[in-house]
Every structure is written in structure tokens, then in C-alpha cells.
C-alpha positions as a Markdown table, in Angstrom:
| # | Residue | x | y | z |
|---|---|---|---|---|
| 1 | Met | 20.9 | -63.8 | 146.4 |
| 2 | Leu | 19.5 | -67.2 | 147.2 |
| 3 | Ala | 16.0 | -66.1 | 146.3 |
| 4 | Gly | 17.3 | -64.9 | 142.9 |
| 5 | Gln | 19.0 | -68.2 | 142.2 |
| 6 | Phe | 15.9 | -70.2 | 143.1 |
| 7 | Thr | 13.7 | -68.1 | 140.7 |
| 8 | Pro | 13.1 | -70.2 | 137.6 |
| 9 | Gly | 15.5 | -69.1 | 134.9 |
| 10 | Pro | 18.1 | -70.5 | 132.5 |
| 11 | Asp | 20.4 | -71.9 | 135.3 |
| 12 | Phe | 17.4 | -73.3 | 137.2 |
| 13 | Leu | 15.9 | -75.1 | 134.1 |
| 14 | Leu | 19.3 | -76.4 | 133.0 |
| 15 | Val | 20.2 | -77.9 | 136.4 |
| 16 | Val | 16.8 | -79.6 | 136.6 |
| 17 | Lys | 17.0 | -80.9 | 133.1 |
| 18 | Val | 20.6 | -82.2 | 133.4 |
| 19 | Ser | 20.1 | -83.7 | 136.9 |
| 20 | Leu | 17.0 | -85.6 | 136.1 |
| 21 | Asn | 18.1 | -86.8 | 132.7 |
| 22 | His | 21.8 | -87.6 | 133.5 |
| 23 | Gly | 22.1 | -88.0 | 137.3 |
| 24 | Lys | 23.8 | -86.5 | 140.3 |
| 25 | Lys | 27.3 | -86.4 | 138.9 |
| 26 | Ser | 26.3 | -84.5 | 135.7 |
| 27 | Gly | 24.2 | -82.1 | 137.8 |
| 28 | Ile | 27.2 | -81.3 | 140.0 |
| 29 | Phe | 29.4 | -80.7 | 137.0 |
| 30 | Thr | 26.7 | -78.4 | 135.6 |
| 31 | Ser | 26.6 | -76.6 | 139.0 |
| 32 | Leu | 30.4 | -76.2 | 138.8 |
| 33 | Gly | 30.1 | -74.7 | 135.3 |
| 34 | Ile | 27.5 | -72.2 | 136.7 |
| 35 | Thr | 29.9 | -71.4 | 139.5 |
| 36 | Ile | 32.8 | -70.6 | 137.2 |
| 37 | Gly | 30.4 | -68.3 | 135.3 |
| 38 | Leu | 29.5 | -66.6 | 138.6 |
| 39 | Ile | 33.2 | -66.0 | 139.3 |
| 40 | Ile | 33.5 | -64.1 | 136.0 |
| 41 | His | 30.3 | -62.1 | 136.7 |
| 42 | Cys | 31.5 | -61.2 | 140.2 |
| 43 | Ala | 34.9 | -60.1 | 138.8 |
| 44 | Ile | 33.1 | -57.8 | 136.3 |
| 45 | Ala | 30.8 | -56.5 | 139.1 |
| 46 | Ile | 33.5 | -55.6 | 141.6 |
| 47 | Thr | 35.5 | -53.8 | 138.9 |
| 48 | Gly | 32.5 | -51.6 | 138.1 |
| 49 | Leu | 32.2 | -52.8 | 134.5 |
| 50 | Ala | 28.6 | -54.2 | 134.9 |
| 51 | Phe | 27.2 | -51.1 | 133.1 |
| 52 | Leu | 28.7 | -52.5 | 129.8 |
| 53 | Phe | 26.3 | -55.5 | 130.1 |
| 54 | Lys | 23.1 | -53.5 | 130.0 |
| 55 | Ser | 20.9 | -54.6 | 127.1 |
| 56 | Ser | 21.0 | -51.1 | 125.7 |
| 57 | Asp | 24.7 | -51.2 | 125.2 |
| 58 | Pro | 26.3 | -53.1 | 122.2 |
| 59 | Leu | 28.2 | -55.6 | 124.4 |
| 60 | Gly | 25.1 | -56.4 | 126.5 |
| 61 | Glu | 23.0 | -56.7 | 123.3 |
| 62 | Thr | 25.5 | -59.1 | 121.8 |
| 63 | Ile | 25.7 | -61.3 | 124.9 |
| 64 | Lys | 21.9 | -61.3 | 125.2 |
| 65 | Tyr | 21.4 | -62.6 | 121.7 |
| 66 | Ala | 24.2 | -65.1 | 122.0 |
| 67 | Gly | 22.6 | -66.4 | 125.2 |
| 68 | Ser | 19.2 | -66.6 | 123.6 |
| 69 | Ile | 20.6 | -68.5 | 120.6 |
| 70 | Tyr | 22.4 | -71.0 | 122.9 |
| 71 | Leu | 19.3 | -71.6 | 125.0 |
| 72 | Ala | 17.3 | -72.2 | 121.8 |
| 73 | Tyr | 20.0 | -74.6 | 120.7 |
| 74 | Leu | 19.7 | -76.5 | 124.0 |
| 75 | Ser | 16.0 | -76.6 | 123.6 |
| 76 | Phe | 16.0 | -78.0 | 120.0 |
| 77 | Arg | 18.7 | -80.5 | 120.9 |
| 78 | Leu | 16.7 | -81.7 | 123.9 |
| 79 | Phe | 13.5 | -82.0 | 121.8 |
| 80 | Tyr | 15.4 | -83.9 | 119.0 |
| 81 | Ser | 17.0 | -86.2 | 121.6 |
| 82 | Thr | 13.7 | -86.9 | 123.3 |
| 83 | Lys | 12.1 | -87.7 | 119.9 |
| 84 | Lys | 15.0 | -89.9 | 118.9 |
| 85 | His | 15.3 | -91.9 | 122.1 |
| 86 | Ser | 11.6 | -92.1 | 123.0 |
| 87 | Ser | 11.0 | -95.6 | 124.5 |
| 88 | Ser | 8.6 | -97.3 | 126.7 |
| 89 | Asn | 11.3 | -99.4 | 128.3 |
| 90 | Pro | 12.5 | -97.8 | 131.6 |
| 91 | Phe | 16.0 | -99.5 | 131.2 |
| 92 | Glu | 16.5 | -97.9 | 127.8 |
| 93 | Lys | 15.5 | -94.5 | 129.2 |
| 94 | Asn | 18.0 | -94.8 | 132.0 |
| 95 | Lys | 20.7 | -95.9 | 129.6 |
| 96 | Asn | 20.1 | -93.0 | 127.2 |
| 97 | Ser | 20.1 | -90.6 | 130.2 |
| 98 | Lys | 23.7 | -91.4 | 131.0 |
| 99 | Ser | 25.2 | -90.1 | 127.7 |
| 100 | Leu | 26.2 | -86.6 | 128.8 |
| 101 | Ser | 29.9 | -86.3 | 129.5 |
| 102 | Asn | 31.2 | -84.4 | 132.6 |
| 103 | Gly | 32.9 | -81.9 | 130.3 |
| 104 | Leu | 29.7 | -81.2 | 128.4 |
| 105 | Ala | 27.7 | -80.9 | 131.5 |
| 106 | Phe | 30.2 | -78.4 | 132.8 |
| 107 | Leu | 30.2 | -76.5 | 129.5 |
| 108 | Gln | 26.4 | -76.2 | 129.4 |
| 109 | Gly | 26.3 | -74.8 | 132.9 |
| 110 | Phe | 29.2 | -72.4 | 132.2 |
| 111 | Leu | 27.8 | -71.0 | 128.9 |
| 112 | Thr | 24.2 | -70.8 | 130.2 |
| 113 | Asn | 25.4 | -68.6 | 133.1 |
| 114 | Leu | 28.0 | -66.6 | 131.3 |
| 115 | Leu | 25.8 | -65.7 | 128.4 |
| 116 | Asn | 23.1 | -64.3 | 130.7 |
| 117 | Pro | 23.9 | -60.5 | 131.1 |
| 118 | Lys | 21.2 | -60.2 | 133.7 |
| 119 | Val | 23.4 | -62.2 | 136.1 |
| 120 | Val | 26.2 | -59.6 | 136.4 |
| 121 | Ile | 23.6 | -56.8 | 136.7 |
| 122 | Phe | 21.8 | -58.7 | 139.5 |
| 123 | Ile | 25.1 | -59.4 | 141.3 |
| 124 | Ser | 26.0 | -55.7 | 141.0 |
| 125 | Ala | 22.7 | -54.7 | 142.5 |
| 126 | Ile | 23.2 | -57.1 | 145.4 |
| 127 | Leu | 26.8 | -56.0 | 146.1 |
| 128 | Ser | 25.7 | -52.3 | 146.0 |
| 129 | Gly | 23.7 | -52.9 | 149.1 |
| 130 | Phe | 26.8 | -54.0 | 151.1 |
| 131 | Ile | 29.8 | -52.2 | 149.5 |
| 132 | Ser | 30.6 | -48.8 | 148.0 |
| 133 | Pro | 33.2 | -47.7 | 145.4 |
| 134 | Glu | 35.4 | -46.7 | 148.4 |
| 135 | Ser | 35.3 | -50.2 | 149.9 |
| 136 | Ser | 38.6 | -52.1 | 150.0 |
| 137 | Leu | 39.3 | -54.9 | 147.5 |
| 138 | His | 39.3 | -57.4 | 150.4 |
| 139 | Ile | 35.8 | -56.4 | 151.4 |
| 140 | Lys | 34.6 | -56.7 | 147.7 |
| 141 | Leu | 36.3 | -60.1 | 147.3 |
| 142 | Ala | 34.8 | -61.3 | 150.6 |
| 143 | Tyr | 31.2 | -60.6 | 149.4 |
| 144 | Ala | 31.9 | -62.0 | 146.0 |
| 145 | Thr | 33.2 | -65.2 | 147.6 |
| 146 | Ile | 30.0 | -65.5 | 149.6 |
| 147 | Ile | 28.0 | -65.2 | 146.4 |
| 148 | Ile | 30.1 | -67.8 | 144.6 |
| 149 | Val | 30.3 | -70.3 | 147.4 |
| 150 | Gln | 26.6 | -69.9 | 148.1 |
| 151 | Gly | 25.8 | -70.5 | 144.4 |
| 152 | Phe | 27.9 | -73.7 | 144.2 |
| 153 | Val | 26.5 | -75.1 | 147.4 |
| 154 | Phe | 22.9 | -74.3 | 146.4 |
| 155 | Trp | 23.0 | -75.8 | 142.9 |
| 156 | Thr | 24.9 | -78.8 | 144.1 |
| 157 | Leu | 22.4 | -79.6 | 146.9 |
| 158 | Phe | 19.6 | -78.9 | 144.5 |
| 159 | Ser | 21.1 | -81.5 | 142.0 |
| 160 | Val | 21.4 | -84.1 | 144.8 |
| 161 | Ala | 17.8 | -83.4 | 146.0 |
| 162 | Leu | 16.5 | -84.1 | 142.6 |
| 163 | Gln | 17.8 | -87.7 | 142.9 |
| 164 | Ala | 15.3 | -88.5 | 145.6 |
| 165 | Pro | 13.6 | -91.8 | 144.7 |
| 166 | Pro | 10.1 | -90.4 | 144.5 |
| 167 | Ile | 11.2 | -87.6 | 142.1 |
| 168 | Arg | 13.2 | -90.1 | 140.0 |
| 169 | Lys | 10.3 | -92.5 | 139.8 |
| 170 | Ile | 7.9 | -89.8 | 138.6 |
| 171 | Phe | 10.4 | -88.4 | 136.1 |
| 172 | Leu | 11.3 | -91.8 | 134.6 |
| 173 | Ala | 7.6 | -92.7 | 134.3 |
| 174 | Asn | 7.0 | -89.4 | 132.3 |
| 175 | Gln | 10.5 | -88.7 | 130.9 |
| 176 | Lys | 9.3 | -87.8 | 127.4 |
| 177 | Ser | 6.7 | -85.4 | 128.7 |
| 178 | Phe | 9.0 | -83.7 | 131.1 |
| 179 | Asn | 11.8 | -83.3 | 128.5 |
| 180 | Ile | 9.4 | -81.8 | 126.0 |
| 181 | Thr | 8.3 | -79.4 | 128.7 |
| 182 | Phe | 11.9 | -78.5 | 129.5 |
| 183 | Ala | 12.5 | -77.9 | 125.8 |
| 184 | Val | 9.5 | -75.6 | 125.5 |
| 185 | Leu | 10.5 | -73.7 | 128.7 |
| 186 | Leu | 14.1 | -73.2 | 127.5 |
| 187 | Leu | 12.8 | -71.9 | 124.2 |
| 188 | Ala | 10.4 | -69.5 | 126.1 |
| 189 | Val | 13.2 | -68.2 | 128.2 |
| 190 | Ala | 15.3 | -67.6 | 125.1 |
| 191 | Val | 12.5 | -65.6 | 123.4 |
| 192 | Arg | 11.8 | -63.7 | 126.6 |
| 193 | Thr | 15.5 | -62.8 | 126.9 |
| 194 | Ile | 15.5 | -61.3 | 123.4 |
| 195 | Tyr | 12.5 | -59.1 | 124.0 |
| 196 | Ser | 13.3 | -58.1 | 127.6 |
| 197 | Gly | 14.9 | -54.8 | 128.3 |
């Protein structure tokens, strides 16, 4: 599960983008939003409804397109913000990077995770290796709790690690370039999601 979370994807890119631009607190709130999304995905997985989210089914197709549109929105918003607030003054860069509210950081994490149908399919695949349809609800909830707690701890620690002085120094010195790269990668993930099976 941890390897799957560390694989660059929508959640990974969002946490990096938010943590570097807006600091540790915003990164943690984004991590919390992702965790709430994981809770919903785990609930769907343990009830056996994950098959509804396959991209070949109407619901899965709808969520896939909604998620892609949302990622594209984040990409264009980041690109516009970078262009608007471009400055050679490090103080101004730091000031602009603190504009994301805790609620918005949480919402971005929640929606990015929730609107990714591959998450519930991945969780179902992981759980199938440890539980069976005959397993008790307590066993299913125990494994789901492990996935949820692990996810929150991982993303939170990752957000904190990104605040290391050497990383912050490199980022602030190249903030515009990094943000344009994040915007392009988010857009690429959005396009890949649409055309993936």
C-alpha cells in the first residue's frame, strides 16, 4: 500500500505542490483531506461495491471525467497564479505562498482523492490479499483502518519532510519553474486518466 501511495500520481503531486507553496500546515490539511477520501474508498471496498467504479461502468466513467476536469482546473489555476504572482523578490514569493486557507487545502486533498476511481480499485485489490467475502466485519474494518492510518501518517510526514531548509531554499529560488512543472504534470495526469482504461 505504501509503495502505491508513493508512486507519483494526483495525491502525490498535490501534496508536493501544496506543501512547497503554502507550508507544513496546508500540507497537513491536504493530507487530512486525502485521508477522508481514503475512508470513503475503504468503505466502498469492504462493502464489495468497488466494481461500480471500473472505468467501463457509467459511474466509474463519470467519476473518471470529473476527476480529470478537477485536476485540469487545479493545473490551470496554478499556472495562472504563478504567472500573476511571478516576482524576483523572495519575500513576495513567500507572502503569496501563504494564501491557501486550511479549508481549501483540505478540500483539494479530499476531491483529488475522492475523484480518482483507481484508488478504490487499488484498495480492493490490496484487501483481497488479506480478507475474503466470508471475513467478519471486524477483520475488514481492521485492515481498512490500517490503510487509512498509514495513508494519513505517510502524507503528513511527507508534508513535513518537504519543509527541510535545503528543499525550501531550492524551491523558493526556482518557485516559478517548479510551479509551471507542477501545472504541466497535473494536466498530464488529467489527460492520462481520461485515456486510461
